N, C-alpha and C positions, 0 to 999 in steps of 0.2 A: 504493500500500499504505500511505503513511503516514496517508490519510484513514480506513484500517480501525483500523490502531492507535491513532490518538484516540478511536475510538469504542469500542474493546475497552476502553480504559484506564479510560475515563469512565462506562462500565457496570459494570466490575470495583467502582471506588470507590464506585459507588450501589448496590451488591448487600449484600444484609443476609446474613450466614453464620452466623445462629445456629441457625434450625431448619430440618434436611434433611428431604427426603422418605426414604420406606421405602427405595426402591430404590439410595438413595446408597452406604450400607453395604453392600450384597449383590454390588456389578460389581466385578470384578477390574480396577482400573484400569491394571494392566500389560499388560494385553493390547494387542497392536500396532494393534489395528482394533475400536473398538466402534461398534455401531448403538445409539442408544435413541430407540425410536419409541414413539409416543402418539399422542392424541387432542389438541386445540387445550386450551390452561388448564389441564394437568396439571402443569406448570411445568420441561418440559425445557430451553427458555433458563436457567431459574433456576437448575436442578441443573450445569450446566457453569460457569457464572459463580461459583457458591460452590464447586463444584471448585478449581478454578484458584485463588480468592482463598484456598482454605484450607489448599492441598497444595503450593503454589509460593513459596519465599521472594523469588526471582528471577522475575519476571513476564515478563520476557522471554523465559524460555525457552517460554512458551506465548502463543496467539494463538488469541483468539474472532473467528470472523467469520461474518455471518449471510447466506445466499446470496440474501435479496430484497432485498441491498443493489446500489446501481445499477453502484457500483466492476465487478461481474460482468457488465454488460453487453458488457464492452470487453475483459476479461481472463478468465483460465479459472480454476478450482480449480489446475492442476497449475501454474499460473505462481505463484500464493500460494505452494503448496507448496515450490517450488524457491526463491524467493527468502528465504523464511522461513528455511527449513534451512540456505542458505548466510551465512545472519543468526547463525547460534548456535542456533536456534529447535529445542525438541524434541518439542513437543506441541501438535498442531492440533487445534483444536476447531471444527468447522464446524456451524451451524445452519441448517434448513428445507432439508436435503438435497433435499428432492422438489419446491423449487422451480426447480432448476438441471438443466436439460435432459443427458440424457448423462451424468449424475453417476456412474450406478455403473463406467463406463467408467474415469474419471478415477480416482475412487477405486483401481480396479482399479492404473492407470500408477502412481499415487503411491505405494502399496501396495509394489509390484515395483523402483521407481526410486531408494525411500528407504529401505532397512531398516530404519535406527535413527530413524526417524521416526514416531509415534505419533499415530494418527489416533481423534478422537471425534466422531460426527456425529449429527445428529438429524434425524426426520422424523415424517411421517405415520404412522399406524397402518396406513392403506392400503397401506405399503410391504411389508407382507406379503404382499401380491397383486402386485407388481413384478414384468413380466415382462421380465427383464432378459437380453441379448446375454453379458453381463461373469459370468463365474463366479467372485460372491465368495463359496460357501458356504464354501469353506476359509478364507477370510482375515478374516471379520466374526464377530463375535459381537455376536448381537442381545440386547438387553434393551429389554422392555415395561413402559412406565410407565403404571399406571393412574390418575385420579383419586383423590381423598382417601378416604382409607378412613374411618369413624365413629371410630376409637379415633387418626387423624392430626389429624383436625379437633379431636378434644377436645387434641391436643397443641399444634396452633396457635391454639386458644382457650385457651391457657395454663392450662389445667384441669390436666393431669400425662400424662407419657410412658408409659403403659400398656405393657406388654409385649403383645408379638404372641402369641395363642392360635393354636394346630392345631386343626382342625376336631375331633380326637378329645378334646383338652381341654376344648373344649364340649359334647361329647356326655357325656363323663365326669364332669365336674368343675362344670357351670354354675352350679349353684346356690351353690358355694362363692365362685367368683367375684366375680358378682354381688352376695352379699354384703358383699365386700371392696369393691369399686367404689363401688356406692349406699350405701356408710357416709359416703363422702367428698362425695358431690354427687348433685344432683338430677337423675338420667339422662334422664328424658321431655322435659324443655322442651329440652335439649341437642338430645337425636335428633332431635327435631320439627324444630329448626333447620337440622340438618345435610339432613332429607329434603328441605327445600325450597333451602337453598341453599348447601350446605356442599362441593359434590362438587368443583368445578373451584376451583385454587387464588386465582383472580382474586379471589375474595369476598372476600378481606383486603383488597381496593383499596375495600370501599366496599359496599353492599349497595341503595343507592339506585339504582347504572346496573348494577346485575348482572344483571338480567332482558335490559337492552339488549345488555350485552357477549355473552350468554351464546346471543342469537337473531343479533350480528354472529358469530360464532363458528361457530357452524351454517351460515349464509349464507356462510362463507368456506371451511368444507368441503366444501360443495357446487360454488361455483364457482369455486375456485381449488384447492384439495386434490385432488379427485377427478380433474379434466380434466388435472391434471399427473401423474396414475398412468395414469388409464383415459382412451381416445380418446373422448370425447363429444361432443355438439354444444349449443348452447344449450336446443334443444327438450327433451335429454332432461335437460338440470340442471333445467328448468322441473318437470319430471314425476317428478324426485326429490322436489322440495320439497312438489310435490302430494302424493305417494305419501306422504310423511312427515307431513304433516299430517293426512290421511284417517286414518291407523294410530294416531296421537295421540289420537284420539278414540274410536278402538275398543279398544285393549290394556287387558287381554291378550285377544288375538284369535288364534282359529283359523283361519288364512287360506284364504279361496275366492279363489284366483289367478286363477278367470276372470271373478270380479265386479272385484277389483282391476284388471285389464287392462282391463276394459271403461271403468272409471271414469275412468283416466289416458290412457285410448286409446293401447293399445299393445298388443305382442304377451306371450304366455304367458312367452315365454324371456325378453323385455326385462324383466319384472315380478320375473321368478325374479334376474334379473341386477342389478336394481335394490334389491333387498333385502339379497342380497350383498354391495354397497356401501355401503348405509347400514350396515350390520352391521361390515365391517371398518374403515369410519369411526366406532365407537362410537357409533353413534345409534340404532340397535337391538341387540336380542340375539336372536336365532332360536335355540329351545329344541324338539329333537325327541326321540323316544324311544331307547331304549338299542340301539347297534350302527347306528344310522342316520348315515350321514355328509352334513353340510351342505356343499354344493358348489354352483357358480353356477347348475345347471340342478336343483338338489333342493328339493321344497318343505319348509319347516320346518312342524312342527306346532304351535309356539304361537310370538307374537311379541308382545314385551316392548319398551318404550323401555329403552334401555342403562343409566340412570341416574335417579333420581325427580327431581333438579333439574329434566329436561326435563319430567317429570310435572306438574309446577308450572307449568311455563314455558306450556306449551301449554293447560293448563286452568285457570279460577279455581276447579272443581268437580272437584277430582280425584276420581277411583274409589280410595277408598281400599285397598281387595283390592290393586288394580292395583299401586299404588305399594308395598305389602309385597311383593308377588312379584317387583317390579323390583330392591328393595334386595335382599333375598334370593339372586336369581341373580347381581347385579351384586357382591355383595360374594366369595360363594362361587367365582365365575367364575375369580377371581383365584389359587386356591391348587388348585382341582381341577375337573374336568370335572362340570356339572349335566346332569341330563337328564328329561326327564318320567316318571314315574312310574304303571305300570299301575295303581296304588290309591295314591291320596293325590295331591300334587303333584308331589315331585320327588324324585330319586334322586343321591344323593352317595357316592361310593365306597359303602361296604357300608349305608348307611342312607336309610331313606325319611323325607320331612318333608311334612307338611301345616301349610301356612300360613295364620293367619287371627288373629283378634281375641281378646281375653282371653276369651272367652265359648267359643272352638272346642273342639270335644268330639271323641274319639277314634272316634268311630263308623267312620268311613269306612276307619281302617287298624288297628282294633283286632285284627286277627287278621294285620298283617304284621309279622313277625321286624323288629327292629333301628327299628322306626318311634318319629316324636317329633311331637309339635304344636310349632309355632313361632309362637309368640302376642305379637299386639304391646299395647302400651297395660300391660303388668305388667315392673314392674320384676326380680323377682325368680322364677325358676320352680320347679318341684318334680316331681321325678321324670323322666317321659318329655315336660313339657312346659316349653320353653325358651324365654326372653322373645329377641323378634325384634332387639333392639338389639345383643346379645351377637355376634351374627355379622359386625358390624362392627368386630372386633378381630382379623380374620384377618391382616391384613397391615398 
């Protein structure tokens, strides 16, 4: 355990606790057991260390440990909790929980055995589909950490910490909001920078290696995270990568499942399962029409990459229409359900949106109530024409 403590204190010393992700202030840290789940590169580890550094005057009351540490090849989480608790520890922070076999049973046992010990653990977004024999539903509060919003990107760039907007704020008052923001800054160059390399927090480590780090993150999701949650063989991992690569050249894509299945040499059932896994891993967004539930065996009506940084990673000549839709769905999905529109592109709450460039007209949605054009390459909108970038201020 001494080796874990040594690593914990070194990481804590090196952690910058000046700027926090949006989720930090919304979590009730007094809960007994909290799970923070999200894609690689969204800042889960940093959030844990920042919270400890800013909240505990006595650092011995807390302990951070990553479950991919070799210490856990000969020891259990329960052993760690037991020794930590006996030595006066009160808050245990466990990172990369999905790397540890049978983690759910041990978390349950710790929860039941140490009533005064508080536990926070992080894991892959794939844990949403984790099939556990341990009943954690009454014990664990799940929190989802998404990648940086455009609003947060502006904060991390040192521009300004703008307030979070609701969808109603944007629809009803977008022009005044845009006037206030663009009075201070040139928004479009910043927005284009964000679209290319501002979604994952590790962009702050330098842009020269950003693409290679993003590619490495994708490989780790498919080679490590997915097999940790879903029992799949090497051949299936290869097909997942092939499917993702194929889709990256086609999005936005109305899927032909039979054709995709033939291309990656697998069954229709497996292709649908692979799509679901890639979506849960936050590499794809699957969108369908209203009242259609997306499941493992349900064909989505439209496929997009999860975020625009992936668009630029997979292609030097990106489809700008795809980038616009990808950004719009990615940002809105955090705060509300987004479905395909019978007329127009998307429906969110009671609103219909048509996404396009600055010259996009209302022809397709002119008879649709509560309908709006979402236009790229404009700083400020007018009436029912809203700038695309402002939807990045939702969280």
